[in-house]
PDB file with SEQRES, HELIX, SHEET and CRYST1 records, atoms N, CA, C and O in Angstrom:
SEQRES   1 A   59  UNK UNK UNK UNK UNK UNK UNK UNK UNK UNK UNK UNK UNK          
SEQRES   2 A   59  UNK UNK UNK UNK UNK UNK UNK UNK UNK UNK UNK UNK UNK          
SEQRES   3 A   59  UNK UNK UNK UNK UNK UNK UNK UNK UNK UNK UNK UNK UNK          
SEQRES   4 A   59  UNK UNK UNK UNK UNK UNK UNK UNK UNK UNK UNK UNK UNK          
SEQRES   5 A   59  UNK UNK UNK UNK UNK UNK UNK                                  
HELIX    1 AA1 UNK A   16  UNK A   43  1                                  28    
HELIX    2 AA2 UNK A   50  UNK A   58  1                                   9    
CRYST1    1.000    1.000    1.000  90.00  90.00  90.00 P 1           1          
ATOM      1  N   UNK A   1      25.839  49.018   2.899  1.00  0.00           N  
ATOM      2  CA  UNK A   1      25.952  50.256   2.162  1.00  0.00           C  
ATOM      3  C   UNK A   1      25.509  50.023   0.724  1.00  0.00           C  
ATOM      4  O   UNK A   1      25.912  49.043   0.098  1.00  0.00           O  
ATOM      5  N   UNK A   2      24.698  50.903   0.208  1.00  0.00           N  
ATOM      6  CA  UNK A   2      24.251  50.816  -1.177  1.00  0.00           C  
ATOM      7  C   UNK A   2      25.023  51.814  -2.021  1.00  0.00           C  
ATOM      8  O   UNK A   2      25.163  52.982  -1.660  1.00  0.00           O  
ATOM      9  N   UNK A   3      25.513  51.340  -3.135  1.00  0.00           N  
ATOM     10  CA  UNK A   3      26.190  52.215  -4.076  1.00  0.00           C  
ATOM     11  C   UNK A   3      25.216  52.586  -5.180  1.00  0.00           C  
ATOM     12  O   UNK A   3      24.434  51.749  -5.631  1.00  0.00           O  
ATOM     13  N   UNK A   4      25.259  53.805  -5.603  1.00  0.00           N  
ATOM     14  CA  UNK A   4      24.381  54.251  -6.679  1.00  0.00           C  
ATOM     15  C   UNK A   4      25.195  54.943  -7.755  1.00  0.00           C  
ATOM     16  O   UNK A   4      26.298  55.433  -7.512  1.00  0.00           O  
ATOM     17  N   UNK A   5      24.635  54.970  -8.926  1.00  0.00           N  
ATOM     18  CA  UNK A   5      25.232  55.699 -10.034  1.00  0.00           C  
ATOM     19  C   UNK A   5      24.237  56.741 -10.496  1.00  0.00           C  
ATOM     20  O   UNK A   5      23.026  56.525 -10.453  1.00  0.00           O  
ATOM     21  N   UNK A   6      24.747  57.854 -10.931  1.00  0.00           N  
ATOM     22  CA  UNK A   6      23.887  58.914 -11.439  1.00  0.00           C  
ATOM     23  C   UNK A   6      24.334  59.230 -12.858  1.00  0.00           C  
ATOM     24  O   UNK A   6      25.497  59.544 -13.108  1.00  0.00           O  
ATOM     25  N   UNK A   7      23.393  59.142 -13.769  1.00  0.00           N  
ATOM     26  CA  UNK A   7      23.670  59.448 -15.164  1.00  0.00           C  
ATOM     27  C   UNK A   7      22.866  60.679 -15.548  1.00  0.00           C  
ATOM     28  O   UNK A   7      21.637  60.676 -15.468  1.00  0.00           O  
ATOM     29  N   UNK A   8      23.548  61.714 -15.957  1.00  0.00           N  
ATOM     30  CA  UNK A   8      22.882  62.944 -16.370  1.00  0.00           C  
ATOM     31  C   UNK A   8      22.784  62.929 -17.887  1.00  0.00           C  
ATOM     32  O   UNK A   8      23.792  62.886 -18.591  1.00  0.00           O  
ATOM     33  N   UNK A   9      21.548  62.965 -18.376  1.00  0.00           N  
ATOM     34  CA  UNK A   9      21.298  62.898 -19.816  1.00  0.00           C  
ATOM     35  C   UNK A   9      20.717  64.233 -20.251  1.00  0.00           C  
ATOM     36  O   UNK A   9      19.667  64.648 -19.760  1.00  0.00           O  
ATOM     37  N   UNK A  10      21.378  64.885 -21.143  1.00  0.00           N  
ATOM     38  CA  UNK A  10      20.921  66.191 -21.620  1.00  0.00           C  
ATOM     39  C   UNK A  10      19.716  66.019 -22.539  1.00  0.00           C  
ATOM     40  O   UNK A  10      19.549  64.983 -23.183  1.00  0.00           O  
ATOM     41  N   UNK A  11      18.895  67.038 -22.584  1.00  0.00           N  
ATOM     42  CA  UNK A  11      17.690  66.972 -23.414  1.00  0.00           C  
ATOM     43  C   UNK A  11      18.021  66.959 -24.901  1.00  0.00           C  
ATOM     44  O   UNK A  11      17.145  66.691 -25.724  1.00  0.00           O  
ATOM     45  N   UNK A  12      19.254  67.239 -25.252  1.00  0.00           N  
ATOM     46  CA  UNK A  12      19.662  67.191 -26.657  1.00  0.00           C  
ATOM     47  C   UNK A  12      20.080  65.791 -27.089  1.00  0.00           C  
ATOM     48  O   UNK A  12      20.280  65.542 -28.278  1.00  0.00           O  
ATOM     49  N   UNK A  13      20.213  64.875 -26.129  1.00  0.00           N  
ATOM     50  CA  UNK A  13      20.563  63.482 -26.437  1.00  0.00           C  
ATOM     51  C   UNK A  13      19.450  62.873 -27.287  1.00  0.00           C  
ATOM     52  O   UNK A  13      18.269  63.084 -27.010  1.00  0.00           O  
ATOM     53  N   UNK A  14      19.821  62.122 -28.315  1.00  0.00           N  
ATOM     54  CA  UNK A  14      18.814  61.598 -29.246  1.00  0.00           C  
ATOM     55  C   UNK A  14      17.874  60.578 -28.604  1.00  0.00           C  
ATOM     56  O   UNK A  14      16.784  60.351 -29.128  1.00  0.00           O  
ATOM     57  N   UNK A  15      18.254  59.962 -27.499  1.00  0.00           N  
ATOM     58  CA  UNK A  15      17.396  58.986 -26.822  1.00  0.00           C  
ATOM     59  C   UNK A  15      16.672  59.575 -25.615  1.00  0.00           C  
ATOM     60  O   UNK A  15      16.028  58.840 -24.866  1.00  0.00           O  
ATOM     61  N   UNK A  16      16.766  60.874 -25.418  1.00  0.00           N  
ATOM     62  CA  UNK A  16      16.218  61.514 -24.219  1.00  0.00           C  
ATOM     63  C   UNK A  16      14.720  61.257 -24.050  1.00  0.00           C  
ATOM     64  O   UNK A  16      14.279  60.911 -22.955  1.00  0.00           O  
ATOM     65  N   UNK A  17      13.947  61.418 -25.096  1.00  0.00           N  
ATOM     66  CA  UNK A  17      12.488  61.255 -24.999  1.00  0.00           C  
ATOM     67  C   UNK A  17      12.115  59.835 -24.581  1.00  0.00           C  
ATOM     68  O   UNK A  17      11.224  59.639 -23.755  1.00  0.00           O  
ATOM     69  N   UNK A  18      12.793  58.857 -25.147  1.00  0.00           N  
ATOM     70  CA  UNK A  18      12.505  57.462 -24.812  1.00  0.00           C  
ATOM     71  C   UNK A  18      12.900  57.162 -23.361  1.00  0.00           C  
ATOM     72  O   UNK A  18      12.146  56.510 -22.638  1.00  0.00           O  
ATOM     73  N   UNK A  19      14.055  57.624 -22.940  1.00  0.00           N  
ATOM     74  CA  UNK A  19      14.507  57.399 -21.566  1.00  0.00           C  
ATOM     75  C   UNK A  19      13.584  58.102 -20.579  1.00  0.00           C  
ATOM     76  O   UNK A  19      13.255  57.543 -19.533  1.00  0.00           O  
ATOM     77  N   UNK A  20      13.167  59.313 -20.899  1.00  0.00           N  
ATOM     78  CA  UNK A  20      12.267  60.071 -20.031  1.00  0.00           C  
ATOM     79  C   UNK A  20      10.923  59.362 -19.876  1.00  0.00           C  
ATOM     80  O   UNK A  20      10.376  59.298 -18.775  1.00  0.00           O  
ATOM     81  N   UNK A  21      10.396  58.836 -20.965  1.00  0.00           N  
ATOM     82  CA  UNK A  21       9.117  58.115 -20.922  1.00  0.00           C  
ATOM     83  C   UNK A  21       9.228  56.845 -20.079  1.00  0.00           C  
ATOM     84  O   UNK A  21       8.333  56.551 -19.286  1.00  0.00           O  
ATOM     85  N   UNK A  22      10.314  56.093 -20.242  1.00  0.00           N  
ATOM     86  CA  UNK A  22      10.499  54.868 -19.460  1.00  0.00           C  
ATOM     87  C   UNK A  22      10.684  55.168 -17.975  1.00  0.00           C  
ATOM     88  O   UNK A  22      10.173  54.438 -17.125  1.00  0.00           O  
ATOM     89  N   UNK A  23      11.405  56.229 -17.663  1.00  0.00           N  
ATOM     90  CA  UNK A  23      11.587  56.616 -16.265  1.00  0.00           C  
ATOM     91  C   UNK A  23      10.249  57.015 -15.643  1.00  0.00           C  
ATOM     92  O   UNK A  23       9.977  56.675 -14.492  1.00  0.00           O  
ATOM     93  N   UNK A  24       9.423  57.724 -16.388  1.00  0.00           N  
ATOM     94  CA  UNK A  24       8.102  58.139 -15.914  1.00  0.00           C  
ATOM     95  C   UNK A  24       7.219  56.924 -15.645  1.00  0.00           C  
ATOM     96  O   UNK A  24       6.545  56.861 -14.617  1.00  0.00           O  
ATOM     97  N   UNK A  25       7.220  55.958 -16.564  1.00  0.00           N  
ATOM     98  CA  UNK A  25       6.420  54.743 -16.384  1.00  0.00           C  
ATOM     99  C   UNK A  25       6.930  53.913 -15.215  1.00  0.00           C  
ATOM    100  O   UNK A  25       6.140  53.332 -14.471  1.00  0.00           O  
ATOM    101  N   UNK A  26       8.247  53.855 -15.051  1.00  0.00           N  
ATOM    102  CA  UNK A  26       8.839  53.121 -13.940  1.00  0.00           C  
ATOM    103  C   UNK A  26       8.424  53.724 -12.605  1.00  0.00           C  
ATOM    104  O   UNK A  26       8.090  52.994 -11.672  1.00  0.00           O  
ATOM    105  N   UNK A  27       8.441  55.045 -12.508  1.00  0.00           N  
ATOM    106  CA  UNK A  27       8.024  55.745 -11.292  1.00  0.00           C  
ATOM    107  C   UNK A  27       6.562  55.443 -10.976  1.00  0.00           C  
ATOM    108  O   UNK A  27       6.216  55.179  -9.824  1.00  0.00           O  
ATOM    109  N   UNK A  28       5.710  55.481 -11.989  1.00  0.00           N  
ATOM    110  CA  UNK A  28       4.281  55.219 -11.772  1.00  0.00           C  
ATOM    111  C   UNK A  28       4.028  53.779 -11.347  1.00  0.00           C  
ATOM    112  O   UNK A  28       3.176  53.529 -10.493  1.00  0.00           O  
ATOM    113  N   UNK A  29       4.751  52.832 -11.926  1.00  0.00           N  
ATOM    114  CA  UNK A  29       4.607  51.427 -11.547  1.00  0.00           C  
ATOM    115  C   UNK A  29       5.036  51.213 -10.103  1.00  0.00           C  
ATOM    116  O   UNK A  29       4.362  50.512  -9.348  1.00  0.00           O  
ATOM    117  N   UNK A  30       6.155  51.814  -9.719  1.00  0.00           N  
ATOM    118  CA  UNK A  30       6.638  51.709  -8.342  1.00  0.00           C  
ATOM    119  C   UNK A  30       5.607  52.280  -7.369  1.00  0.00           C  
ATOM    120  O   UNK A  30       5.305  51.662  -6.348  1.00  0.00           O  
ATOM    121  N   UNK A  31       5.073  53.450  -7.684  1.00  0.00           N  
ATOM    122  CA  UNK A  31       4.092  54.093  -6.805  1.00  0.00           C  
ATOM    123  C   UNK A  31       2.806  53.279  -6.700  1.00  0.00           C  
ATOM    124  O   UNK A  31       2.214  53.195  -5.624  1.00  0.00           O  
ATOM    125  N   UNK A  32       2.370  52.681  -7.801  1.00  0.00           N  
ATOM    126  CA  UNK A  32       1.152  51.858  -7.775  1.00  0.00           C  
ATOM    127  C   UNK A  32       1.351  50.623  -6.900  1.00  0.00           C  
ATOM    128  O   UNK A  32       0.478  50.278  -6.104  1.00  0.00           O  
ATOM    129  N   UNK A  33       2.489  49.961  -7.044  1.00  0.00           N  
ATOM    130  CA  UNK A  33       2.774  48.776  -6.232  1.00  0.00           C  
ATOM    131  C   UNK A  33       2.912  49.157  -4.761  1.00  0.00           C  
ATOM    132  O   UNK A  33       2.424  48.445  -3.884  1.00  0.00           O  
ATOM    133  N   UNK A  34       3.563  50.260  -4.496  1.00  0.00           N  
ATOM    134  CA  UNK A  34       3.724  50.732  -3.123  1.00  0.00           C  
ATOM    135  C   UNK A  34       2.367  51.054  -2.495  1.00  0.00           C  
ATOM    136  O   UNK A  34       2.155  50.786  -1.313  1.00  0.00           O  
ATOM    137  N   UNK A  35       1.457  51.621  -3.271  1.00  0.00           N  
ATOM    138  CA  UNK A  35       0.109  51.931  -2.790  1.00  0.00           C  
ATOM    139  C   UNK A  35      -0.631  50.650  -2.399  1.00  0.00           C  
ATOM    140  O   UNK A  35      -1.267  50.600  -1.347  1.00  0.00           O  
ATOM    141  N   UNK A  36      -0.551  49.617  -3.237  1.00  0.00           N  
ATOM    142  CA  UNK A  36      -1.230  48.347  -2.946  1.00  0.00           C  
ATOM    143  C   UNK A  36      -0.665  47.729  -1.672  1.00  0.00           C  
ATOM    144  O   UNK A  36      -1.421  47.273  -0.815  1.00  0.00           O  
ATOM    145  N   UNK A  37       0.647  47.711  -1.545  1.00  0.00           N  
ATOM    146  CA  UNK A  37       1.283  47.149  -0.347  1.00  0.00           C  
ATOM    147  C   UNK A  37       0.846  47.918   0.894  1.00  0.00           C  
ATOM    148  O   UNK A  37       0.543  47.322   1.927  1.00  0.00           O  
ATOM    149  N   UNK A  38       0.816  49.236   0.787  1.00  0.00           N  
ATOM    150  CA  UNK A  38       0.439  50.081   1.920  1.00  0.00           C  
ATOM    151  C   UNK A  38      -1.018  49.864   2.318  1.00  0.00           C  
ATOM    152  O   UNK A  38      -1.327  49.794   3.508  1.00  0.00           O  
ATOM    153  N   UNK A  39      -1.913  49.756   1.344  1.00  0.00           N  
ATOM    154  CA  UNK A  39      -3.324  49.521   1.648  1.00  0.00           C  
ATOM    155  C   UNK A  39      -3.518  48.169   2.327  1.00  0.00           C  
ATOM    156  O   UNK A  39      -4.301  48.054   3.270  1.00  0.00           O  
ATOM    157  N   UNK A  40      -2.813  47.152   1.853  1.00  0.00           N  
ATOM    158  CA  UNK A  40      -2.920  45.835   2.481  1.00  0.00           C  
ATOM    159  C   UNK A  40      -2.419  45.873   3.917  1.00  0.00           C  
ATOM    160  O   UNK A  40      -2.987  45.217   4.790  1.00  0.00           O  
ATOM    161  N   UNK A  41      -1.366  46.631   4.166  1.00  0.00           N  
ATOM    162  CA  UNK A  41      -0.842  46.753   5.521  1.00  0.00           C  
ATOM    163  C   UNK A  41      -1.824  47.496   6.426  1.00  0.00           C  
ATOM    164  O   UNK A  41      -2.080  47.068   7.551  1.00  0.00           O  
ATOM    165  N   UNK A  42      -2.368  48.602   5.936  1.00  0.00           N  
ATOM    166  CA  UNK A  42      -3.274  49.427   6.747  1.00  0.00           C  
ATOM    167  C   UNK A  42      -4.543  48.659   7.110  1.00  0.00           C  
ATOM    168  O   UNK A  42      -4.992  48.713   8.255  1.00  0.00           O  
ATOM    169  N   UNK A  43      -5.119  47.948   6.150  1.00  0.00           N  
ATOM    170  CA  UNK A  43      -6.374  47.239   6.391  1.00  0.00           C  
ATOM    171  C   UNK A  43      -6.179  45.820   6.912  1.00  0.00           C  
ATOM    172  O   UNK A  43      -7.157  45.115   7.158  1.00  0.00           O  
ATOM    173  N   UNK A  44      -4.932  45.392   7.083  1.00  0.00           N  
ATOM    174  CA  UNK A  44      -4.652  44.087   7.664  1.00  0.00           C  
ATOM    175  C   UNK A  44      -4.994  42.922   6.765  1.00  0.00           C  
ATOM    176  O   UNK A  44      -5.339  41.843   7.247  1.00  0.00           O  
ATOM    177  N   UNK A  45      -4.902  43.128   5.454  1.00  0.00           N  
ATOM    178  CA  UNK A  45      -5.234  42.062   4.512  1.00  0.00           C  
ATOM    179  C   UNK A  45      -4.074  41.118   4.258  1.00  0.00           C  
ATOM    180  O   UNK A  45      -4.233  40.151   3.513  1.00  0.00           O  
ATOM    181  N   UNK A  46      -2.938  41.360   4.838  1.00  0.00           N  
ATOM    182  CA  UNK A  46      -1.805  40.458   4.695  1.00  0.00           C  
ATOM    183  C   UNK A  46      -0.801  40.920   3.657  1.00  0.00           C  
ATOM    184  O   UNK A  46      -0.960  41.952   3.004  1.00  0.00           O  
ATOM    185  N   UNK A  47       0.228  40.119   3.536  1.00  0.00           N  
ATOM    186  CA  UNK A  47       1.347  40.424   2.654  1.00  0.00           C  
ATOM    187  C   UNK A  47       1.005  40.063   1.210  1.00  0.00           C  
ATOM    188  O   UNK A  47       0.402  39.020   0.956  1.00  0.00           O  
ATOM    189  N   UNK A  48       1.385  40.910   0.277  1.00  0.00           N  
ATOM    190  CA  UNK A  48       1.186  40.639  -1.146  1.00  0.00           C  
ATOM    191  C   UNK A  48       2.497  40.090  -1.690  1.00  0.00           C  
ATOM    192  O   UNK A  48       3.509  40.790  -1.702  1.00  0.00           O  
ATOM    193  N   UNK A  49       2.481  38.836  -2.140  1.00  0.00           N  
ATOM    194  CA  UNK A  49       3.721  38.260  -2.657  1.00  0.00           C  
ATOM    195  C   UNK A  49       3.982  38.729  -4.089  1.00  0.00           C  
ATOM    196  O   UNK A  49       3.150  39.398  -4.703  1.00  0.00           O  
ATOM    197  N   UNK A  50       5.142  38.365  -4.599  1.00  0.00           N  
ATOM    198  CA  UNK A  50       5.575  38.846  -5.915  1.00  0.00           C  
ATOM    199  C   UNK A  50       4.594  38.451  -7.017  1.00  0.00           C  
ATOM    200  O   UNK A  50       4.238  39.281  -7.853  1.00  0.00           O  
ATOM    201  N   UNK A  51       4.157  37.197  -7.026  1.00  0.00           N  
ATOM    202  CA  UNK A  51       3.277  36.720  -8.093  1.00  0.00           C  
ATOM    203  C   UNK A  51       1.917  37.416  -8.064  1.00  0.00           C  
ATOM    204  O   UNK A  51       1.358  37.740  -9.112  1.00  0.00           O  
ATOM    205  N   UNK A  52       1.396  37.643  -6.873  1.00  0.00           N  
ATOM    206  CA  UNK A  52       0.113  38.340  -6.765  1.00  0.00           C  
ATOM    207  C   UNK A  52       0.250  39.798  -7.209  1.00  0.00           C  
ATOM    208  O   UNK A  52      -0.625  40.330  -7.893  1.00  0.00           O  
ATOM    209  N   UNK A  53       1.354  40.439  -6.815  1.00  0.00           N  
ATOM    210  CA  UNK A  53       1.586  41.824  -7.231  1.00  0.00           C  
ATOM    211  C   UNK A  53       1.745  41.905  -8.744  1.00  0.00           C  
ATOM    212  O   UNK A  53       1.249  42.838  -9.375  1.00  0.00           O  
ATOM    213  N   UNK A  54       2.427  40.942  -9.318  1.00  0.00           N  
ATOM    214  CA  UNK A  54       2.603  40.892 -10.772  1.00  0.00           C  
ATOM    215  C   UNK A  54       1.246  40.799 -11.468  1.00  0.00           C  
ATOM    216  O   UNK A  54       1.002  41.489 -12.458  1.00  0.00           O  
ATOM    217  N   UNK A  55       0.367  39.944 -10.948  1.00  0.00           N  
ATOM    218  CA  UNK A  55      -0.973  39.792 -11.513  1.00  0.00           C  
ATOM    219  C   UNK A  55      -1.775  41.084 -11.375  1.00  0.00           C  
ATOM    220  O   UNK A  55      -2.468  41.490 -12.307  1.00  0.00           O  
ATOM    221  N   UNK A  56      -1.680  41.727 -10.215  1.00  0.00           N  
ATOM    222  CA  UNK A  56      -2.418  42.971  -9.992  1.00  0.00           C  
ATOM    223  C   UNK A  56      -1.940  44.091 -10.914  1.00  0.00           C  
ATOM    224  O   UNK A  56      -2.750  44.867 -11.421  1.00  0.00           O  
ATOM    225  N   UNK A  57      -0.654  44.177 -11.129  1.00  0.00           N  
ATOM    226  CA  UNK A  57      -0.109  45.260 -11.953  1.00  0.00           C  
ATOM    227  C   UNK A  57      -0.377  45.042 -13.441  1.00  0.00           C  
ATOM    228  O   UNK A  57      -0.387  46.003 -14.211  1.00  0.00           O  
ATOM    229  N   UNK A  58      -0.593  43.802 -13.853  1.00  0.00           N  
ATOM    230  CA  UNK A  58      -0.900  43.528 -15.261  1.00  0.00           C  
ATOM    231  C   UNK A  58      -2.339  43.887 -15.605  1.00  0.00           C  
ATOM    232  O   UNK A  58      -2.649  44.186 -16.758  1.00  0.00           O  
ATOM    233  N   UNK A  59      -3.218  43.859 -14.604  1.00  0.00           N  
ATOM    234  CA  UNK A  59      -4.636  44.148 -14.877  1.00  0.00           C  
ATOM    235  C   UNK A  59      -4.922  45.626 -14.882  1.00  0.00           C  
ATOM    236  O   UNK A  59      -6.064  46.033 -15.095  1.00  0.00           O  
TER     237      UNK A  59                                                      
END                                                                             
């Protein structure tokens, strides 16, 4: 079982813009990595390990 926490941050919070930007970048990074993994699976290129994914995401 996975436990999760939900934090609701109002747009009037002084850190809202920074948190929103980081959440947006985090979502995009996750989606980009997921896309690479999915393409490797579909085309049979093999498993992408952590270090290779790290290198790909930095470029």
